[in-house]
Structures are given as C-alpha cells and as structure tokens.
DSSP file (Angstrom, degrees, kcal/mol; ACC not computed):
  #  RESIDUE AA STRUCTURE BP1 BP2  ACC     N-H-->O    O-->H-N    N-H-->O    O-->H-N    TCO  KAPPA ALPHA  PHI   PSI    X-CA   Y-CA   Z-CA
    1    1 A G              0   0    0      0, 0.0    29,-2.2     0, 0.0     2,-0.4   0.000 360.0 360.0 360.0 177.5   34.5   16.9   15.4
    2    2 A T  E     -a   30   0A   0     27,-0.2     2,-0.5     2,-0.0    29,-0.2  -0.970 360.0-170.9-122.4 132.4   31.6   14.9   16.6
    3    3 A I  E     +a   31   0A   0     27,-3.1    29,-2.4    -2,-0.4     2,-0.3  -0.991  22.3 165.8-119.7 122.3   27.9   15.9   16.6
    4    4 A T  E     +a   32   0A   0     -2,-0.5    29,-0.2    27,-0.2    30,-0.1  -0.991  48.8   6.8-142.1 146.9   25.7   13.5   18.5
    5    5 A N  E    S+     0   0A   0     27,-1.8     2,-0.3    -2,-0.3    29,-0.2   0.940  87.9 135.1  54.1  60.8   22.2   13.4   19.9
    6    6 A C  E     -a   34   0A   0     27,-0.8    29,-2.3    26,-0.2     2,-0.3  -0.905  41.1-153.9-136.1 162.7   20.9   16.7   18.5
    7    7 A I  E     -a   35   0A   0     -2,-0.3     2,-0.4    27,-0.2    29,-0.2  -0.972   4.8-165.3-132.6 152.7   17.9   18.2   16.7
    8    8 A S  E     +a   36   0A   0     27,-1.7    29,-1.7    -2,-0.3    -2,-0.0  -0.999  16.5 163.7-136.3 133.9   17.7   21.2   14.3
    9    9 A S        +     0   0    0     -2,-0.4    -1,-0.1    27,-0.2    27,-0.1   0.369  42.5 105.5-130.9   2.8   14.4   22.9   13.4
   10   10 A G  S    S-     0   0    0     11,-0.2     2,-0.2     1,-0.1    27,-0.1  -0.306  77.4 -86.6 -87.5 169.5   15.5   26.2   11.9
   11   11 A T        -     0   0    0     -2,-0.1     2,-0.5     1,-0.0    -1,-0.1  -0.496  41.0-150.3 -70.3 140.0   15.6   27.5    8.4
   12   12 A V        +     0   0    0     28,-0.2     2,-0.3    -2,-0.2     9,-0.1  -0.966  21.8 166.0-119.1 127.0   18.8   26.7    6.5
   13   13 A T        +     0   0    0     -2,-0.5     2,-0.3     7,-0.1     7,-0.1  -0.965   3.3 167.2-137.1 155.8   20.3   29.0    3.8
   14   14 A S        -     0   0    0     -2,-0.3     5,-0.1     2,-0.1    -2,-0.0  -0.982  37.5-141.6-160.9 154.2   23.6   29.3    2.0
   15   15 A T  S    S+     0   0    0     -2,-0.3     2,-0.1     3,-0.1    -1,-0.1   0.519  93.0  49.7 -93.5  -7.8   25.2   30.9   -0.9
   16   16 A G  S    S-     0   0    0     -3,-0.0     3,-0.1     2,-0.0    -2,-0.1  -0.377  92.9-106.0-113.3-166.1   27.3   27.8   -1.5
   17   17 A N  S    S+     0   0    0      1,-0.1     2,-0.5    -2,-0.1    -3,-0.0   0.206  92.6  90.1-110.9  15.7   26.5   24.1   -1.8
   18   18 A V        +     0   0    0      7,-0.1     7,-0.6    30,-0.1     2,-0.3  -0.462  59.8 121.0-109.0  60.0   27.9   23.0    1.6
   19   19 A V        +     0   0    0     -2,-0.5     2,-0.3    28,-0.3    25,-0.3  -0.901  32.4 172.2-122.3 149.4   24.8   23.4    3.6
   20   20 A G        -     0   0    0     -2,-0.3    25,-0.3    25,-0.1    26,-0.2  -0.975  45.1-108.8-152.0 165.2   22.9   20.8    5.7
   21   21 A G  S    S+     0   0    0     23,-2.2    16,-0.2    -2,-0.3    24,-0.2   0.757 120.3  19.1 -67.5 -25.8   20.0   20.4    8.1
   22   22 A V  S    S-     0   0    0     23,-3.2     2,-0.3     1,-0.4    24,-0.2   0.740 135.5 -14.9-110.4 -43.2   22.5   19.6   11.0
   23   23 A C  B     -c   46   0B   0     22,-1.6    24,-0.5     1,-0.2    -1,-0.4  -0.959  62.4-108.9-154.0 169.1   25.8   20.9    9.7
   24   24 A G  S    S-     0   0    0     -2,-0.3    23,-1.8     1,-0.3    24,-0.5   0.329  83.1 -10.9 -78.2-144.6   27.7   22.1    6.6
   25   25 A Y        -     0   0    0     -7,-0.6     2,-0.4    22,-0.3    -1,-0.3  -0.325  61.8-171.3 -60.5 131.0   30.4   20.1    5.0
   26   26 A N        +     0   0    0      1,-0.2    -1,-0.1    -3,-0.1    24,-0.1  -0.769  15.4 163.1-128.9  83.4   31.5   17.2    7.2
   27   27 A N  S    S-     0   0    0     -2,-0.4    -1,-0.2     1,-0.1    -2,-0.0   0.935  80.0  -3.0 -72.9 -49.3   34.6   15.6    5.7
   28   28 A I  S    S+     0   0    0      2,-0.1    -1,-0.1   -27,-0.0    -2,-0.1   0.405 104.7 105.9-126.8  -0.2   36.0   13.5    8.5
   29   29 A G        -     0   0    0      1,-0.1     2,-0.4   -27,-0.0   -27,-0.2  -0.157  65.2-116.1 -77.7 175.7   33.7   14.2   11.5
   30   30 A T  E     -a    2   0A   0    -29,-2.2   -27,-3.1    21,-0.1     2,-0.5  -0.949  21.2-172.3-117.3 131.7   31.0   12.0   13.0
   31   31 A I  E     +a    3   0A   0     -2,-0.4    21,-2.8   -29,-0.2     2,-0.4  -0.992  16.6 169.2-120.7 123.0   27.3   12.7   13.0
   32   32 A K  E     -a    4   0A   0    -29,-2.4   -27,-1.8    -2,-0.5   -26,-0.2  -0.996  59.1  -4.7-140.2 132.9   25.3   10.2   15.1
   33   33 A N  E    S+     0   0A   0     -2,-0.4   -27,-0.8   -29,-0.2     2,-0.4   0.900  87.5 143.7  56.7  47.1   21.7   10.2   16.3
   34   34 A C  E     -ab   6  53A   0     18,-2.1    20,-2.9   -29,-0.2     2,-0.3  -0.918  28.2-168.3-118.7 146.5   20.9   13.7   14.9
   35   35 A Y  E     -ab   7  54A   0    -29,-2.3   -27,-1.7    -2,-0.4     2,-0.3  -0.965   5.5-170.2-135.9 146.1   17.7   14.9   13.4
   36   36 A Y  E     -ab   8  55A   0     18,-2.2    20,-2.9    -2,-0.3     2,-0.9  -0.950  37.1 -98.6-134.9 158.3   16.5   17.9   11.4
   37   37 A D  E  >  - b   0  56A   0    -29,-1.7     4,-2.5    -2,-0.3     3,-0.5  -0.643  31.0-171.8 -80.5 105.2   13.1   19.2   10.3
   38   38 A S  T  4 S+     0   0    0     18,-2.2    -1,-0.2    -2,-0.9    17,-0.1   0.543  83.0  63.2 -78.4  -6.2   12.7   18.1    6.7
   39   39 A T  T  4 S+     0   0    0     17,-0.6    -1,-0.2     1,-0.1     3,-0.2   0.834 112.2  36.3 -78.1 -35.8    9.5   20.1    6.4
   40   40 A V  T  4 S+     0   0    0     -3,-0.5     2,-0.4     1,-0.3   -28,-0.2   0.889 132.8  25.1 -81.4 -44.2   11.6   23.3    7.0
   41   41 A Y     <  -     0   0    0     -4,-2.5    -1,-0.3   -30,-0.1   -20,-0.1  -0.985  63.2-172.2-126.9 121.0   14.7   22.2    5.1
   42   42 A T        +     0   0    0     -2,-0.4    -4,-0.1    -3,-0.2    -1,-0.1   0.390  56.8  86.8 -96.9   3.2   14.4   19.6    2.4
   43   43 A G  S    S-     0   0    0      1,-0.2   -23,-0.1     2,-0.0    -2,-0.1   0.079  87.8 -56.3 -86.0-160.3   18.1   18.9    1.7
   44   44 A Y        -     0   0    0    -25,-0.3   -23,-2.2     2,-0.1    -1,-0.2  -0.253  44.6-114.8 -75.2 165.6   20.6   16.5    3.2
   45   45 A G  S    S+     0   0    0      8,-0.4   -23,-3.2   -25,-0.3   -22,-1.6   0.811 100.6  23.1 -72.1 -31.2   21.5   16.4    6.9
   46   46 A S  B >  S-c   23   0B   0    -26,-0.2     3,-1.8   -24,-0.2   -22,-0.2  -0.902  92.1-101.6-131.3 164.1   25.1   17.6    6.2
   47   47 A G  T 3  S+     0   0    0    -23,-1.8   -28,-0.3   -24,-0.5   -22,-0.3   0.742 123.9  32.3 -57.8 -26.2   26.7   19.5    3.3
   48   48 A N  T 3  S-     0   0    0    -24,-0.5    -1,-0.3   -30,-0.1   -23,-0.1   0.213 113.5-110.6-116.5  14.5   28.1   16.3    1.8
   49   49 A G  S <  S+     0   0    0     -3,-1.8     2,-0.2     1,-0.2    -2,-0.1   0.691  70.2 138.7  72.5  19.6   25.3   13.9    2.9
   50   50 A S        +     0   0    0    -24,-0.1    -1,-0.2     2,-0.1     3,-0.1  -0.580  38.3  21.0 -98.9 160.5   27.4   12.0    5.4
   51   51 A G  S    S-     0   0    0     -2,-0.2     2,-1.2     1,-0.1   -19,-0.2  -0.053  99.4 -53.8  83.7 177.8   26.6   10.7    8.9
   52   52 A E  S    S+     0   0    0    -21,-2.8   -18,-2.1    -7,-0.1     2,-0.7  -0.549  75.2 140.8 -95.6  67.2   23.4    9.8   10.7
   53   53 A A  E     -b   34   0A   0     -2,-1.2     2,-0.5    -3,-0.1    -8,-0.4  -0.942  35.2-164.8-108.4 107.1   21.7   13.2   10.2
   54   54 A I  E     -b   35   0A   0    -20,-2.9   -18,-2.2    -2,-0.7     2,-0.4  -0.813  14.6-137.8-107.8 128.2   18.1   12.2    9.6
   55   55 A G  E     -b   36   0A   0     -2,-0.5   -18,-0.2   -20,-0.2   -10,-0.0  -0.697  24.8-179.2 -82.8 129.2   15.4   14.4    8.2
   56   56 A L  E     -b   37   0A   0    -20,-2.9   -18,-2.2    -2,-0.4   -17,-0.6  -0.982  29.2-113.3-126.4 139.2   12.0   14.1    9.9
   57   57 A P    >>  -     0   0    0      0, 0.0     4,-2.2     0, 0.0     3,-0.9  -0.317  34.4-107.2 -65.6 156.6    8.8   16.0    9.0
   58   58 A T  H 3> S+     0   0    0      1,-0.3     4,-2.0     2,-0.2     5,-0.2   0.868 119.4  60.2 -51.9 -40.3    7.5   18.4   11.6
   59   59 A A  H 34 S+     0   0    0      1,-0.2     4,-0.4     2,-0.2    -1,-0.3   0.873 108.5  43.0 -59.4 -38.2    4.7   16.0   12.5
   60   60 A T  H X4 S+     0   0    0     -3,-0.9     3,-0.7     2,-0.2    18,-0.4   0.885 111.8  53.9 -74.3 -39.2    7.1   13.3   13.5
   61   61 A M  H 3< S+     0   0    0     -4,-2.2    -2,-0.2     1,-0.2    -1,-0.2   0.817 115.2  40.1 -65.0 -29.4    9.4   15.8   15.4
   62   62 A T  T 3< S+     0   0    0     -4,-2.0    46,-1.2    -5,-0.2    47,-0.3   0.448  95.7 102.1 -99.5  -0.9    6.4   17.0   17.4
   63   63 A S    <   -     0   0    0     -3,-0.7    15,-0.4    -4,-0.4    16,-0.3  -0.592  53.3-161.6 -85.3 143.4    4.8   13.6   18.0
   64   64 A T  S    S+     0   0    0     -2,-0.3    13,-0.1    13,-0.1    -1,-0.1   0.362  93.4  35.4 -98.6   3.5    5.1   11.7   21.2
   65   65 A T  S    S+     0   0    0     11,-0.1     2,-0.2    -5,-0.1    -1,-0.1   0.620  90.1  94.8-127.5 -24.2    4.0    8.4   19.6
   66   66 A E        -     0   0    0     -7,-0.2    12,-0.5    -6,-0.1     2,-0.1  -0.535  68.4-129.0 -79.2 137.6    5.4    8.3   16.0
   67   67 A T  B     -D   77   0C   0     -2,-0.2    10,-0.3    10,-0.2     8,-0.1  -0.465  10.5-127.4 -85.5 157.4    8.7    6.5   15.5
   68   68 A V        -     0   0    0      8,-2.6     6,-0.2     5,-0.4     7,-0.2   0.745  30.2-157.2 -76.5 -23.6   11.7    8.0   13.6
   69   69 A R        +     0   0    0      5,-2.0     2,-0.3     7,-0.3     5,-0.2   0.404  60.6  68.9  66.2   1.6   12.0    4.9   11.3
   70   70 A E  S    S+     0   0    0      3,-0.1     3,-0.3     4,-0.0    -2,-0.1  -0.956  78.7  19.5-141.9 161.5   15.7    5.4   10.5
   71   71 A G  S >  S-     0   0    0     -2,-0.3     3,-1.2     1,-0.2     4,-0.1  -0.144 105.3 -35.8  80.0-171.4   19.1    5.2   12.1
   72   72 A T  T 3  S+     0   0    0      1,-0.3     3,-0.2     2,-0.1    -1,-0.2   0.840 140.6  37.3 -57.0 -40.2   20.3    3.5   15.3
   73   73 A Y  T >  S+     0   0    0     -3,-0.3     3,-1.9     1,-0.2    -5,-0.4  -0.287  73.9 144.7-110.6  46.1   17.1    4.1   17.2
   74   74 A S  T <   +     0   0    0     -3,-1.2    -5,-2.0     1,-0.3    -1,-0.2   0.676  67.2  54.9 -63.3 -21.3   14.6    3.6   14.3
   75   75 A T  T 3  S+     0   0    0     -3,-0.2    -1,-0.3    -7,-0.2     2,-0.2   0.329  98.0  81.5 -96.0   8.7   11.9    2.0   16.5
   76   76 A M  S <  S-     0   0    0     -3,-1.9    -8,-2.6     1,-0.1    -7,-0.3  -0.700  83.0-105.4-111.4 161.7   11.7    4.8   19.0
   77   77 A T  B  >  -D   67   0C   0    -10,-0.3     4,-2.7    -2,-0.2     5,-0.2  -0.317  45.6-100.6 -69.1 167.8   10.0    8.2   19.1
   78   78 A L  H  > S+     0   0    0    -12,-0.5     4,-2.4   -18,-0.4     5,-0.2   0.926 126.2  48.8 -59.5 -44.7   12.3   11.2   18.6
   79   79 A L  H  > S+     0   0    0    -16,-0.3     4,-2.5     1,-0.2    -1,-0.2   0.920 111.9  49.3 -61.3 -43.2   12.4   11.8   22.4
   80   80 A G  H  > S+     0   0    0      1,-0.2     4,-2.7     2,-0.2    -2,-0.2   0.900 110.7  50.1 -61.7 -41.5   13.1    8.1   23.0
   81   81 A A  H  X S+     0   0    0     -4,-2.7     4,-2.4     2,-0.2    -2,-0.2   0.904 111.8  47.6 -64.5 -42.0   15.9    8.2   20.4
   82   82 A L  H  X S+     0   0    0     -4,-2.4     4,-2.2     2,-0.2    -2,-0.2   0.908 114.0  46.9 -66.5 -41.2   17.5   11.3   22.0
   83   83 A K  H  X S+     0   0    0     -4,-2.5     4,-2.3     2,-0.2    -2,-0.2   0.913 113.3  48.4 -66.2 -42.4   17.3    9.8   25.5
   84   84 A A  H  X S+     0   0    0     -4,-2.7     4,-2.3     2,-0.2    -2,-0.2   0.900 111.9  49.9 -65.0 -40.2   18.7    6.5   24.4
   85   85 A G  H  X S+     0   0    0     -4,-2.4     4,-2.3     2,-0.2    -1,-0.2   0.896 110.6  49.4 -64.3 -40.6   21.5    8.2   22.6
   86   86 A A  H  X S+     0   0    0     -4,-2.2     4,-2.7     2,-0.2    14,-0.4   0.900 110.8  50.1 -65.5 -40.3   22.3   10.3   25.6
   87   87 A A  H  X S+     0   0    0     -4,-2.3     4,-2.4     2,-0.2    -2,-0.2   0.905 111.3  48.6 -64.2 -41.3   22.3    7.2   27.8
   88   88 A A  H  X S+     0   0    0     -4,-2.3     4,-1.7     2,-0.2    -2,-0.2   0.903 112.0  49.4 -65.0 -40.7   24.7    5.4   25.4
   89   89 A Y  H  X S+     0   0    0     -4,-2.3     4,-1.0     2,-0.2    -2,-0.2   0.935 111.4  49.1 -61.9 -46.7   27.0    8.5   25.4
   90   90 A N  H >< S+     0   0    0     -4,-2.7     3,-0.6     1,-0.2    -2,-0.2   0.905 110.3  50.6 -60.5 -42.8   27.0    8.6   29.2
   91   91 A A  H 3< S+     0   0    0     -4,-2.4    -1,-0.2     1,-0.2    -2,-0.2   0.833 115.8  42.0 -65.2 -32.7   27.8    4.9   29.5
   92   92 A A  H 3< S+     0   0    0     -4,-1.7    -1,-0.2    -5,-0.2    -2,-0.2   0.529  85.0 117.8 -92.2  -6.7   30.7    5.2   27.0
   93   93 A S    <<  -     0   0    0     -4,-1.0    -3,-0.0    -3,-0.6    -4,-0.0  -0.442  51.8-157.2 -68.1 124.2   32.1    8.5   28.5
   94   94 A P  S    S+     0   0    0      0, 0.0    -1,-0.2     0, 0.0     3,-0.0   0.758  79.8  60.6 -73.1 -22.8   35.6    8.0   29.8
   95   95 A A  S >  S-     0   0    0      3,-0.2     3,-1.9     1,-0.1    -2,-0.0  -0.920  73.7-148.9-109.4 121.2   35.3   11.0   32.1
   96   96 A P  T 3  S+     0   0    0      0, 0.0    -1,-0.1     0, 0.0    -3,-0.1   0.756  98.3  57.8 -58.4 -24.6   32.6   10.9   34.8
   97   97 A S  T 3  S+     0   0    0      1,-0.1     2,-0.9    -3,-0.0    -4,-0.0   0.604  90.5  78.7 -83.4 -10.2   32.3   14.7   34.6
   98   98 A V    <   +     0   0    0     -3,-1.9     2,-0.3    -8,-0.1    -3,-0.2  -0.845  63.8 154.6-101.4 102.1   31.5   14.7   30.9
   99   99 A K        -     0   0    0     -2,-0.9     2,-0.1    -8,-0.0   -12,-0.1  -0.943  42.8-112.6-130.1 149.2   27.8   13.7   30.5
  100  100 A A        -     0   0    0    -14,-0.4     2,-0.1    -2,-0.3   -95,-0.0  -0.415  39.8-106.2 -73.5 154.0   25.1   14.3   27.9
  101  101 A C        -     0   0    0     -2,-0.1     2,-0.2     1,-0.1    -1,-0.1  -0.320  32.4-110.1 -74.8 162.7   22.2   16.5   28.8
  102  102 A S  E     -E  114   0D   0     12,-0.6    12,-2.8    15,-0.2     2,-0.3  -0.554  28.6-139.6 -89.6 160.7   18.7   15.1   29.5
  103  103 A W  E     +E  113   0D   0     10,-0.3     2,-0.3    -2,-0.2    10,-0.2  -0.891  18.1 179.7-122.0 151.1   15.8   15.7   27.1
  104  104 A K  E     -E  112   0D   0      8,-2.4     8,-2.8    -2,-0.3     2,-0.3  -0.944   8.5-157.4-141.6 164.2   12.1   16.4   27.7
  105  105 A Q        -     0   0    0     -2,-0.3     2,-0.4     6,-0.2     5,-0.1  -0.979   9.1-150.8-149.3 133.8    9.1   17.0   25.4
  106  106 A T    >   -     0   0    0      4,-0.4     3,-2.3    -2,-0.3    -2,-0.0  -0.856  47.0 -92.2 -97.0 136.7    5.8   18.7   25.7
  107  107 A S  T 3  S+     0   0    0     -2,-0.4   -44,-0.1     1,-0.3     3,-0.1  -0.199 112.8  18.1 -51.2 131.8    3.0   17.2   23.6
  108  108 A G  T 3  S+     0   0    0    -46,-1.2     2,-0.3     1,-0.3    -1,-0.3   0.418 112.6  88.8  86.0  -0.9    2.8   19.0   20.2
  109  109 A K  S <  S-     0   0    0     -3,-2.3    -1,-0.3   -47,-0.3     3,-0.1  -0.821  82.8 -97.8-123.8 164.4    6.3   20.5   20.5
  110  110 A R        -     0   0    0     -2,-0.3    -4,-0.4     1,-0.1   -48,-0.2  -0.440  51.2 -90.7 -74.8 154.1    9.8   19.3   19.6
  111  111 A P        -     0   0    0      0, 0.0     2,-0.3     0, 0.0    -6,-0.2  -0.266  48.7-167.8 -58.3 153.2   12.0   17.7   22.2
  112  112 A E  E     -E  104   0D   0     -8,-2.8    -8,-2.4    -3,-0.1     2,-0.1  -0.971  29.3 -87.4-142.0 158.1   14.2   20.2   24.1
  113  113 A L  E     -E  103   0D   0     -2,-0.3     2,-0.9   -10,-0.2   -10,-0.3  -0.406  34.7-139.5 -64.0 139.7   17.1   20.0   26.4
  114  114 A D  E >   +E  102   0D   0    -12,-2.8     3,-1.1     1,-0.1   -12,-0.6  -0.838  22.3 178.4-104.6  95.4   16.1   19.7   30.1
  115  115 A F  T 3  S+     0   0    0     -2,-0.9    -1,-0.1     1,-0.2   -12,-0.0   0.560  76.3  64.4 -76.5  -7.2   18.5   22.0   31.9
  116  116 A T  T 3  S+     0   0    0     -3,-0.1    -1,-0.2     2,-0.1     2,-0.2   0.639  88.0  86.6 -87.8 -14.4   16.8   21.2   35.3
  117  117 A A  S <  S-     0   0    0     -3,-1.1   -15,-0.2   -15,-0.1    -3,-0.0  -0.532  79.6-124.9 -86.0 151.7   17.8   17.5   35.1
  118  118 A T              0   0    0     -2,-0.2    -2,-0.1     1,-0.1    -3,-0.0  -0.864 360.0 360.0 -93.7 115.9   21.0   16.1   36.4
  119  119 A P              0   0    0      0, 0.0   -19,-0.2     0, 0.0    -1,-0.1   0.530 360.0 360.0 -65.8 360.0   22.7   14.2   33.6
C-alpha cells in the first residue's frame, strides 16, 4: 500500500520488532512525505526503516516557522510540506474525485486535517 502526506504523534508500543512511528513492517509499500513525533517515539518511521517517514521533535511539529530539514520538502515548515504533498498528489491523481485533504495549523499545535475545506 501507499502512505502519503501524514503525521503521527501518538505513543508507539509493540511486543515485536516491527514497529514504527508511521507504520509497522513495510516490505513493498511506499511511504512519502510522512512525519512522526520523535520526542514521543524515538525509533524508525517504519518497522524496517524504509520510506520517507521522518521523525521530527515536538517543537518542530508544532512550529509555524521551523523547517522539516529532510525529505522532499526539506525547506518547508511541516504545514507547508503537507500542503505541498497534497497539491502534488492532487495534480497526479488520475481520478478527479480522488483528492487529498487540506491541512491547517493553529500556532503551537500540530497540523491537522481541515475537513471544512474543499480539496
């Protein structure tokens, strides 16, 4: 499967070794433009360390000015990276009815999906 343009901020636990900040073991799937809170979970982004699942400290995830410094959108803030990833997804989507959601951010909080926006 494909995981794209996402964030994860929750605690991650497992009794095995296939755990990650964004997903568990990811053998053939694609992870692109995904971020997890590396202050909360200090391991890899996926259970086998593959894909573009980038750990960011809480301070970066909640900042409206600090850049993510890694990945495709390394020169953007987290909100900017998520919005740019959603725009790229929308532009490449073969079906007009399949569109990525919009993102918003309140100062001091992590970005969140904006369900009031029309993608």
